[in-house]
Steps between C-alpha positions, in 0.01 A plus 500: 500500500329344201502678170177666385375506858384855576395599849203734515528768765181651638424763764495315830330611819714411801325482838691480827362348821516847660253632240746689279438459125709601202541408134792340320547307177513124527384188321223448760190711547487515884764453767454473877810556715565487876726805545571812297712811540225670702480235774843326504702592812819566299335771292290651780787514751280379785693180576838667546372742761325236708799266494735780605274598788479137607881469511535814712238375745673161517833671577341715771338197663825303484706767676226625731471847349166664577409775251195619698699628800738716293 
């Protein structure tokens, strides 16, 4: 970094594509992001459950197990 070069930090409004907004400090005034902690599958836990259910269904189809008759 160059000497005598100071970065000015300002309050930044961050807007996610899901509609969530929050404030952080940055050198820009506005930020627009695609995913945040409120809509990302890793943080919400939605993706893991659907993938697990899909694997069980695939196993049942492969070996001809019918869950409805049990």
